PATORSE-950897 format. One line per field, with one value per residue: x, y, z of N, C-alpha, C in turn; residue number from 1. Coordinates in steps of 0.2 Angstrom, whole numbers. Example, Ala and Ser with C-alpha at 12.3 -4.5 7.8 and 13.67 -1.06 7.14 Angstrom:
BEGIN
n.u = c(66;64)
n.v = c(-28;-11)
n.w = c(39;35)
ca.u = c(62;68)
ca.v = c(-22;-5)
ca.w = c(39;36)
c.u = c(66;64)
c.v = c(-16;0)
c.w = c(39;39)
n = c(1;2)
//
This chain:
BEGIN
n.u = c(-242;-236;-225;-216;-205;-195;-189;-171;-169;-175;-184;-201;-211;-226;-234;-246;-259;-251;-240;-226;-216;-218;-213;-199;-189;-172;-157;-150;-158;-167;-168;-174;-184;-200;-212;-226;-224;-231;-237;-233;-233;-228;-221;-215;-215;-202;-190;-178;-175;-177;-169;-166;-178;-187;-198;-213;-213;-199;-194;-199;-192;-178;-178;-181;-170;-160;-164;-162;-151;-133;-130;-143;-160;-170;-185;-197;-212;-214;-216;-213;-206;-196;-184;-185;-185;-178;-170;-157;-155;-161;-159;-145;-143;-149;-140;-128;-129;-134;-134;-142;-150;-158;-172;-189;-200;-217;-232;-243;-256;-256;-261;-274;-286;-286;-284;-290;-283;-272;-255;-238;-226;-213;-204;-192;-176;-165;-149;-142;-126;-111;-103;-105;-103;-95;-91;-101;-100;-98;-110;-122;-136;-140;-142;-154;-165;-169;-181;-199;-206;-195;-189;-176;-167;-171;-168;-154;-150;-154;-145;-133;-121;-124;-116;-110;-98;-82;-78;-89;-97;-104;-98;-102;-102;-104;-111;-112;-101;-92;-81;-73;-68;-71;-84;-88;-93;-86;-77;-75;-59;-52;-40;-34;-24;-21;-33;-34;-30;-40;-48;-57;-58;-58;-70;-69;-55;-52;-58;-49;-47;-37;-32;-42;-45;-39;-33;-38;-38;-45;-43;-53;-54;-49;-59;-70;-67;-66;-79;-87;-82;-86;-100;-102;-97;-106;-119;-116;-114;-127;-135;-131;-130;-143;-152;-143;-138;-150;-153;-141;-142;-154;-151;-141;-147;-158;-152;-144;-154;-163;-154;-151;-164;-168;-158;-161;-174;-172;-163;-172;-182;-176;-172;-184;-189;-180;-182;-195;-193;-184;-192;-201;-192;-188;-200;-202;-191;-194;-205;-200;-192;-202;-208;-199;-190;-178;-164;-162;-150;-146;-157;-156;-143;-145;-157;-152;-142;-151;-159;-150;-147;-159;-162;-153;-157;-169;-166;-159;-169;-178;-169;-168;-181;-183;-173;-179;-191;-185;-179;-190;-194;-186;-189;-195;-185;-175;-181;-184;-171;-165;-174;-170;-156;-159;-164;-154;-145;-132;-118;-110;-104;-101;-114;-124;-137;-136;-127;-135;-146;-141;-132;-130;-122;-104;-90;-74;-59;-44;-28;-15;2;7;19;26;16;2;-13;-30;-45;-61;-78;-93;-110;-125;-141;-156;-150;-138;-121;-112;-105;-96;-93;-77)
n.v = c(-27;-39;-52;-63;-76;-81;-94;-94;-84;-72;-57;-54;-40;-34;-19;-11;1;14;28;29;38;36;24;15;7;0;6;-3;-15;-23;-35;-33;-21;-17;-7;4;20;34;49;66;84;88;88;76;75;70;68;63;66;79;89;87;90;83;79;69;57;55;55;43;34;37;34;20;15;18;9;-4;-18;-18;-20;-24;-24;-11;-9;1;10;26;43;52;63;61;57;67;80;97;100;92;86;76;65;64;61;48;42;42;33;21;11;14;2;0;6;9;17;21;21;36;31;20;17;20;11;4;14;25;36;47;48;50;38;30;14;10;3;-1;-4;-6;2;-5;4;21;34;49;56;59;63;57;50;48;48;58;70;81;78;84;84;86;75;68;58;57;57;45;35;37;33;20;15;14;3;-10;-12;-20;-19;-13;-25;-31;-39;-47;-51;-66;-65;-52;-40;-49;-50;-44;-34;-41;-33;-19;-19;-14;-15;-27;-24;-28;-30;-29;-38;-34;-39;-52;-62;-71;-65;-57;-49;-47;-32;-22;-10;2;4;5;17;26;28;23;24;19;6;-10;-18;-32;-41;-54;-67;-70;-83;-91;-89;-94;-108;-110;-107;-116;-128;-127;-127;-140;-148;-144;-148;-162;-165;-162;-171;-183;-182;-177;-176;-173;-161;-153;-153;-147;-135;-129;-129;-120;-109;-105;-100;-89;-82;-78;-69;-60;-55;-48;-38;-32;-27;-17;-8;-5;2;13;19;22;31;42;45;50;61;68;70;80;90;94;98;109;117;120;128;139;144;147;157;167;168;161;159;154;147;143;135;125;119;114;106;97;89;84;76;67;60;55;47;37;31;26;16;8;5;-3;-14;-19;-23;-33;-42;-46;-52;-62;-70;-75;-84;-96;-110;-113;-110;-120;-131;-127;-125;-138;-144;-137;-142;-155;-153;-152;-164;-166;-155;-149;-138;-120;-111;-96;-98;-108;-101;-90;-96;-103;-94;-80;-70;-66;-65;-57;-59;-51;-54;-65;-69;-84;-95;-93;-95;-89;-84;-83;-78;-84;-81;-89;-85;-93;-93;-94;-102;-96;-95;-110;-123;-136;-151;-158)
n.w = c(159;148;146;135;131;118;107;107;115;114;119;119;121;126;128;139;141;141;140;129;134;147;151;158;153;153;146;131;131;124;111;99;91;85;76;73;72;80;71;69;71;83;100;113;131;139;151;149;136;134;129;116;109;100;87;88;81;78;91;96;88;91;105;104;98;107;117;112;112;108;91;90;82;75;68;59;55;49;48;32;36;44;37;27;32;33;44;51;63;71;63;63;77;77;67;73;83;77;62;47;39;28;18;14;4;5;-5;-5;-3;5;17;16;15;27;37;33;28;20;17;15;19;27;28;39;43;56;63;78;83;89;96;99;87;82;71;57;45;32;30;19;19;29;23;14;0;-17;-23;-20;-13;-8;-16;-22;-11;-5;-15;-16;-4;-4;-13;-6;0;11;27;41;48;44;39;35;43;58;73;82;96;100;110;121;129;143;153;167;177;176;172;159;142;131;116;98;91;75;64;49;42;47;52;62;73;78;91;107;116;131;132;140;141;128;124;127;141;149;162;169;167;160;145;144;134;123;112;98;92;102;112;106;106;120;125;118;122;136;135;130;141;151;146;145;158;164;158;162;176;181;192;203;199;198;212;218;212;217;231;232;225;234;246;240;233;243;250;239;236;247;247;235;236;246;239;229;235;240;228;221;230;229;215;215;223;214;203;208;211;198;192;200;197;183;185;192;181;171;178;178;188;187;177;159;156;169;172;162;166;179;177;168;176;186;177;172;183;186;175;176;188;185;176;185;194;185;182;195;198;189;193;205;200;193;203;209;199;200;202;190;181;181;176;163;158;158;149;138;137;134;121;112;105;102;102;91;85;87;85;81;85;95;104;108;114;125;132;143;148;147;156;155;162;168;159;166;171;175;181;169;160;150;158;159;166;162;164;162;161;161;153;163;173;178;182;180;190;188;196;199)
ca.u = c(-237;-236;-219;-216;-199;-195;-183;-165;-168;-178;-190;-206;-215;-232;-235;-253;-261;-246;-236;-219;-212;-219;-209;-193;-184;-165;-153;-147;-162;-171;-165;-177;-190;-204;-218;-228;-224;-236;-234;-236;-229;-228;-216;-217;-211;-198;-185;-171;-174;-180;-164;-166;-184;-189;-205;-215;-210;-192;-193;-200;-186;-172;-178;-181;-163;-156;-166;-160;-144;-128;-132;-150;-163;-176;-189;-202;-215;-213;-218;-208;-202;-189;-179;-185;-185;-172;-166;-154;-153;-164;-156;-139;-144;-149;-134;-122;-130;-136;-133;-148;-149;-162;-178;-194;-205;-224;-236;-247;-263;-254;-265;-281;-291;-286;-284;-294;-279;-267;-249;-232;-223;-207;-202;-185;-173;-159;-145;-138;-119;-108;-101;-108;-98;-95;-90;-106;-99;-98;-116;-126;-144;-142;-144;-160;-165;-171;-188;-204;-207;-189;-187;-169;-164;-172;-164;-147;-149;-155;-139;-128;-120;-125;-110;-110;-92;-78;-76;-95;-99;-105;-96;-108;-101;-105;-116;-112;-95;-91;-75;-74;-66;-75;-91;-89;-93;-80;-79;-70;-53;-50;-34;-35;-18;-22;-40;-33;-28;-45;-49;-61;-55;-62;-72;-67;-48;-52;-60;-43;-48;-32;-31;-48;-45;-33;-35;-42;-39;-46;-44;-60;-54;-48;-65;-75;-65;-68;-87;-90;-80;-90;-107;-102;-96;-112;-124;-115;-115;-134;-138;-128;-132;-148;-155;-138;-138;-156;-153;-136;-144;-159;-148;-137;-151;-162;-149;-142;-160;-165;-150;-152;-170;-168;-154;-164;-180;-170;-161;-177;-186;-172;-172;-191;-190;-176;-185;-201;-190;-181;-198;-204;-187;-188;-206;-201;-186;-198;-210;-195;-190;-207;-210;-194;-185;-172;-162;-162;-144;-146;-162;-153;-138;-148;-161;-148;-139;-156;-162;-145;-148;-166;-162;-149;-161;-174;-162;-157;-176;-180;-165;-170;-188;-182;-170;-184;-195;-181;-178;-196;-195;-181;-191;-197;-179;-171;-184;-183;-164;-165;-177;-165;-151;-162;-166;-148;-142;-125;-116;-103;-101;-104;-118;-127;-143;-134;-124;-140;-150;-138;-127;-133;-116;-98;-86;-67;-54;-37;-23;-10;7;8;24;27;10;-3;-19;-35;-52;-67;-84;-99;-116;-130;-148;-160;-147;-132;-114;-113;-99;-96;-88;-71)
ca.v = c(-28;-46;-54;-70;-78;-85;-98;-90;-79;-65;-56;-50;-37;-30;-13;-9;8;18;32;27;42;34;18;16;2;3;6;-9;-20;-27;-38;-30;-16;-16;-4;9;25;40;54;73;90;90;84;73;77;65;72;61;68;86;94;86;93;79;77;63;51;55;53;35;30;38;30;13;14;18;3;-11;-20;-17;-25;-25;-21;-7;-8;6;14;32;49;54;69;58;57;73;87;100;100;85;85;69;60;64;57;41;39;41;27;15;11;13;-4;0;10;8;23;18;26;40;28;13;16;22;7;2;19;31;42;47;51;47;35;26;9;11;-3;1;-9;-2;1;-7;10;27;37;56;59;57;67;53;46;51;49;63;76;80;78;90;83;87;69;65;52;57;55;37;32;38;29;13;13;13;-4;-12;-15;-20;-16;-13;-32;-33;-45;-45;-57;-69;-64;-45;-39;-54;-50;-39;-34;-43;-28;-12;-20;-12;-20;-29;-23;-32;-26;-34;-37;-36;-43;-59;-62;-75;-61;-53;-50;-42;-29;-18;-3;7;5;7;24;30;29;18;24;16;-1;-12;-21;-38;-44;-61;-69;-73;-90;-95;-89;-99;-115;-110;-107;-122;-134;-127;-129;-147;-151;-143;-152;-169;-166;-162;-177;-189;-181;-172;-175;-170;-154;-150;-152;-142;-128;-127;-127;-113;-103;-103;-95;-83;-79;-74;-63;-55;-52;-43;-32;-28;-23;-11;-4;-2;7;19;22;24;37;47;46;54;68;72;73;86;95;96;102;116;121;122;133;144;146;150;163;172;168;157;160;148;144;140;129;119;116;110;101;91;85;80;72;62;55;52;41;31;28;22;10;4;2;-8;-20;-22;-26;-39;-47;-49;-57;-68;-74;-79;-90;-100;-116;-114;-109;-126;-136;-125;-126;-145;-145;-134;-146;-161;-152;-153;-171;-165;-148;-150;-131;-114;-107;-90;-100;-111;-96;-86;-101;-105;-90;-74;-65;-69;-60;-58;-57;-48;-59;-65;-73;-89;-100;-92;-96;-83;-87;-78;-81;-82;-83;-90;-85;-97;-91;-98;-105;-93;-99;-118;-126;-144;-155;-161)
ca.w = c(154;147;142;132;129;112;106;105;120;112;123;116;127;124;133;139;140;144;135;129;138;154;152;161;151;153;139;129;135;120;105;93;92;79;78;69;77;79;67;71;72;91;104;119;136;142;154;146;129;133;126;109;106;94;85;91;77;79;98;96;85;95;111;103;96;114;121;110;113;102;85;90;76;75;62;61;50;51;43;28;39;48;32;23;35;32;50;51;70;73;59;66;83;75;64;78;87;73;55;43;35;22;19;9;4;3;-8;0;-1;8;23;14;16;34;42;30;28;14;20;13;25;26;33;41;47;59;67;83;83;95;100;96;83;82;64;53;38;26;30;14;21;33;19;11;-7;-21;-24;-14;-10;-5;-20;-23;-5;-3;-20;-14;2;-6;-17;-2;2;18;30;48;50;37;37;32;47;65;77;86;103;101;115;126;133;148;157;174;182;176;170;153;137;127;109;94;87;70;61;42;39;50;55;68;79;80;98;110;122;136;129;144;139;121;124;129;148;151;169;173;166;156;139;145;127;122;105;96;91;108;115;103;109;128;126;115;127;142;134;129;147;155;144;147;166;166;155;166;183;181;199;207;196;201;219;219;210;222;237;231;223;239;250;237;231;249;251;234;236;252;245;229;239;250;234;225;239;240;221;220;234;226;209;217;225;208;199;211;210;191;191;204;193;178;187;193;175;168;182;177;194;185;170;155;157;175;172;158;170;185;174;165;181;189;172;171;189;185;170;179;193;181;173;191;196;181;183;202;198;185;197;210;196;191;209;210;194;200;201;183;177;181;172;156;156;157;143;133;136;130;114;108;106;101;101;87;83;91;81;84;89;101;109;111;118;131;136;145;148;148;159;153;167;166;159;171;170;181;179;162;156;150;161;159;169;158;168;158;164;157;154;167;179;180;181;182;192;187;201;196)
c.u = c(-237;-229;-219;-209;-199;-189;-177;-165;-171;-184;-195;-211;-221;-234;-243;-254;-256;-242;-229;-214;-213;-215;-202;-188;-177;-162;-151;-151;-165;-167;-168;-183;-194;-210;-220;-229;-229;-233;-237;-231;-228;-223;-219;-212;-208;-191;-178;-170;-176;-175;-164;-172;-186;-196;-207;-213;-203;-190;-194;-194;-180;-172;-178;-174;-159;-158;-164;-153;-139;-129;-139;-153;-169;-179;-196;-205;-216;-215;-212;-203;-196;-184;-179;-184;-178;-167;-163;-153;-155;-160;-149;-138;-144;-143;-128;-123;-132;-135;-140;-147;-153;-169;-183;-199;-212;-227;-241;-254;-262;-259;-273;-286;-291;-287;-288;-290;-274;-261;-243;-228;-217;-206;-194;-182;-166;-156;-141;-130;-116;-105;-103;-102;-100;-95;-96;-105;-100;-105;-121;-133;-145;-144;-151;-160;-168;-179;-193;-205;-201;-187;-179;-165;-165;-168;-157;-145;-149;-148;-133;-127;-120;-118;-110;-104;-88;-76;-83;-98;-100;-103;-102;-107;-103;-111;-116;-106;-94;-84;-77;-72;-70;-82;-92;-90;-87;-82;-73;-65;-51;-44;-35;-30;-18;-28;-39;-32;-34;-47;-54;-57;-60;-64;-70;-59;-48;-54;-55;-43;-43;-31;-36;-48;-40;-37;-40;-43;-40;-47;-50;-60;-53;-55;-70;-73;-67;-75;-90;-88;-84;-97;-107;-102;-103;-118;-123;-116;-123;-137;-137;-130;-137;-151;-150;-138;-144;-155;-147;-139;-149;-156;-144;-142;-156;-159;-147;-148;-163;-161;-151;-158;-171;-164;-157;-170;-178;-167;-167;-181;-182;-172;-178;-192;-186;-179;-191;-198;-187;-187;-201;-199;-188;-194;-205;-196;-190;-202;-206;-193;-196;-209;-205;-189;-179;-170;-162;-156;-144;-151;-159;-148;-141;-152;-157;-145;-145;-159;-157;-146;-154;-166;-158;-153;-166;-172;-161;-164;-178;-176;-167;-176;-187;-178;-174;-189;-192;-180;-184;-198;-190;-183;-192;-190;-175;-174;-183;-176;-163;-168;-173;-160;-153;-163;-160;-145;-134;-124;-109;-100;-104;-107;-121;-133;-141;-131;-130;-145;-147;-135;-131;-128;-110;-93;-78;-63;-48;-32;-18;-4;8;13;25;22;5;-10;-24;-42;-57;-73;-90;-105;-121;-137;-151;-157;-141;-126;-115;-106;-100;-91;-83;-71)
c.v = c(-36;-47;-61;-71;-82;-89;-93;-85;-72;-64;-52;-47;-33;-25;-12;-2;12;21;29;31;40;28;20;10;4;3;-1;-15;-25;-29;-34;-26;-16;-12;1;15;30;45;61;78;93;85;80;74;71;68;70;64;76;91;93;89;89;79;70;57;50;52;45;31;31;34;22;11;13;12;-4;-12;-18;-22;-27;-21;-17;-6;-4;8;21;37;50;60;67;59;64;80;90;100;93;82;78;64;59;60;50;38;38;35;20;16;10;7;-4;4;9;13;20;23;30;37;21;12;19;18;5;8;26;37;42;51;47;45;31;20;9;5;-1;-4;-5;-3;-2;-1;16;31;45;59;55;60;63;49;50;53;55;70;75;81;84;90;84;81;65;59;52;54;47;33;32;33;22;10;12;6;-5;-15;-15;-17;-15;-19;-35;-40;-43;-52;-60;-67;-56;-44;-44;-53;-43;-40;-36;-38;-22;-13;-18;-17;-21;-28;-26;-27;-31;-32;-39;-40;-51;-59;-67;-71;-56;-55;-45;-39;-24;-12;3;9;7;14;29;32;23;18;21;9;-3;-16;-27;-41;-52;-63;-72;-81;-94;-95;-94;-106;-115;-111;-114;-128;-133;-129;-137;-150;-150;-148;-160;-170;-166;-168;-183;-188;-176;-171;-172;-162;-150;-148;-147;-135;-125;-125;-121;-108;-101;-98;-89;-79;-75;-68;-58;-51;-46;-37;-28;-24;-17;-6;-1;3;14;23;25;31;43;49;51;61;72;74;79;92;98;100;109;120;124;128;140;148;150;157;168;172;164;158;154;144;140;134;123;115;111;104;95;87;81;74;66;57;51;46;35;27;24;16;5;1;-4;-15;-23;-26;-33;-44;-50;-54;-63;-73;-78;-85;-95;-108;-118;-114;-116;-131;-134;-126;-134;-147;-143;-139;-152;-160;-152;-160;-170;-157;-148;-143;-126;-110;-101;-93;-104;-106;-92;-90;-102;-99;-83;-69;-69;-63;-62;-55;-54;-54;-59;-70;-78;-94;-99;-93;-90;-87;-81;-81;-79;-85;-83;-90;-88;-93;-96;-100;-101;-97;-106;-120;-133;-147;-158;-169)
c.w = c(154;143;141;129;123;111;104;110;119;117;119;121;124;130;133;138;144;139;135;133;145;156;155;159;151;146;138;132;130;114;99;95;85;80;72;73;75;75;70;72;79;94;109;125;139;144;151;139;128;130;118;105;100;93;87;88;78;86;99;93;89;101;110;101;103;118;119;111;107;97;85;84;78;68;63;54;53;46;38;31;42;43;28;26;34;38;51;58;72;69;61;72;82;72;68;82;83;66;52;38;28;23;13;9;1;-1;-3;1;2;14;22;16;24;39;39;30;22;17;17;19;22;31;33;45;49;63;72;83;90;100;96;93;83;75;59;46;32;26;25;16;26;29;16;3;-10;-22;-18;-10;-7;-10;-21;-17;-4;-8;-18;-9;0;-10;-13;0;9;21;37;51;43;35;35;36;54;69;82;94;105;105;121;131;137;151;164;179;182;174;163;148;133;119;104;91;81;67;54;40;42;55;62;74;81;87;101;116;125;132;133;142;132;120;127;137;151;158;173;172;161;150;139;138;127;115;103;95;97;112;113;106;116;129;124;120;133;141;133;136;151;153;145;154;167;163;160;173;184;188;204;205;199;208;221;217;215;228;237;230;229;244;246;235;237;250;245;234;241;250;240;232;242;245;230;229;239;233;219;224;231;219;210;219;218;204;201;210;203;189;194;200;187;179;189;186;171;172;181;183;193;178;166;156;163;176;168;162;175;182;171;170;184;184;171;177;188;180;173;184;190;179;179;193;192;182;190;202;194;189;202;206;194;197;210;205;194;199;193;178;176;176;164;154;154;150;137;131;132;123;109;110;106;100;97;85;86;86;84;88;95;106;112;115;125;135;137;144;149;150;158;158;164;165;164;168;176;178;172;157;156;153;162;161;164;162;163;162;159;158;159;173;181;178;184;184;192;192;197;198)
n = c(1;2;3;4;5;6;7;8;9;10;11;12;13;14;15;16;17;18;19;20;21;22;23;24;25;26;27;28;29;30;31;32;33;34;35;36;37;38;39;40;41;42;43;44;45;46;47;48;49;50;51;52;53;54;55;56;57;58;59;60;61;62;63;64;65;66;67;68;69;70;71;72;73;74;75;76;77;78;79;80;81;82;83;84;85;86;87;88;89;90;91;92;93;94;95;96;97;98;99;100;101;102;103;104;105;106;107;108;109;110;111;112;113;114;115;116;117;118;119;120;121;122;123;124;125;126;127;128;129;130;131;132;133;134;135;136;137;138;139;140;141;142;143;144;145;146;147;148;149;150;151;152;153;154;155;156;157;158;159;160;161;162;163;164;165;166;167;168;169;170;171;172;173;174;175;176;177;178;179;180;181;182;183;184;185;186;187;188;189;190;191;192;193;194;195;196;197;198;199;200;201;202;203;204;205;206;207;208;209;210;211;212;213;214;215;216;217;218;219;220;221;222;223;224;225;226;227;228;229;230;231;232;233;234;235;236;237;238;239;240;241;242;243;244;245;246;247;248;249;250;251;252;253;254;255;256;257;258;259;260;261;262;263;264;265;266;267;268;269;270;271;272;273;274;275;276;277;278;279;280;281;282;283;284;285;286;287;288;289;290;291;292;293;294;295;296;297;298;299;300;301;302;303;304;305;306;307;308;309;310;311;312;313;314;315;316;317;318;319;320;321;322;323;324;325;326;327;328;329;330;331;332;333;334;335;336;337;338;339;340;341;342;343;344;345;346;347;348;349;350;351;352;353;354;355;356;357;358;359;360;361;362;363;364;365;366;367;368;369;370;371;372;373;374;375;376;377;378;379;380;381;382;383;384;385;386;387;388;389;390;391;392)
//
């Protein structure tokens, strides 16, 4: 597998000769997925999606949606069956997790010259939702049309106005903010009567799990000022004290990297060992069911538990491998960060380009009252170099 980083922090990954079902990319991993998915009236075995029983084209779309970050884009060429089939289960799965931005139906001879085949296909554009929804009753494209080629369905969907949210916008911080206590994503709460009160709050709290975490609310306009100010300070410090910055970074990173690599290797070994065990257990359970020694209900219950653990371990293994690879690229990271700083002579405003070029994650702490003042810790993690502590 070969990976190349583009301007703005986008990752472009080329997968070699390997089935999509064999990959173990974690959830919310990519910024964008673009592809021509395979068509066919058959499924693919992937333990994570075994309950859905998707056709191969729907499986590719569903897994792609799950793998992009909130507000990430999925653009695919697929069979007309994705939108036209009578059974809406696959479309409902997609609609719960992503908004259909648009669709284009191609003529049946679109691939005649290049692939020597005639088939009606669609180009679909999805944007992943910040949070999964359960009520899809008002989503018109889930239903099927009356004509054989699905013309009415596509036309009706095309006439639906695109809206990222009910305010028809996506905030630039979406997908970057995390709760410092529970680790959950921060999602935006908008105030129609006064947009100055728009704020991000902990998704764990918002999902009515208030006993697990608190609101951690931070206003959008305040956060914009904090992040812009920090980027300016970091850039000014790096320009003025480049040698000191590089030396401090190296001294800190060598010790921390050695500790993290040892811990990551140990955790990765355990995860891979357990994954091997689970795979054998699932195969054994399937054999027991086929031979009639286990009921369907019992199989579904046990398989679901093991498949959930398997998916979590796969995500963990990918993240551990990524952390090990990242630790080995420390020397190159500092040089790339300095080059990035030099590319911006001034940072006058916080644009999506600047934010995505510099910032990896932002952790929002719980507000506290100190001497009558509201105090809230905001930890900014920069791409390539992590959190930057500027000497006072």
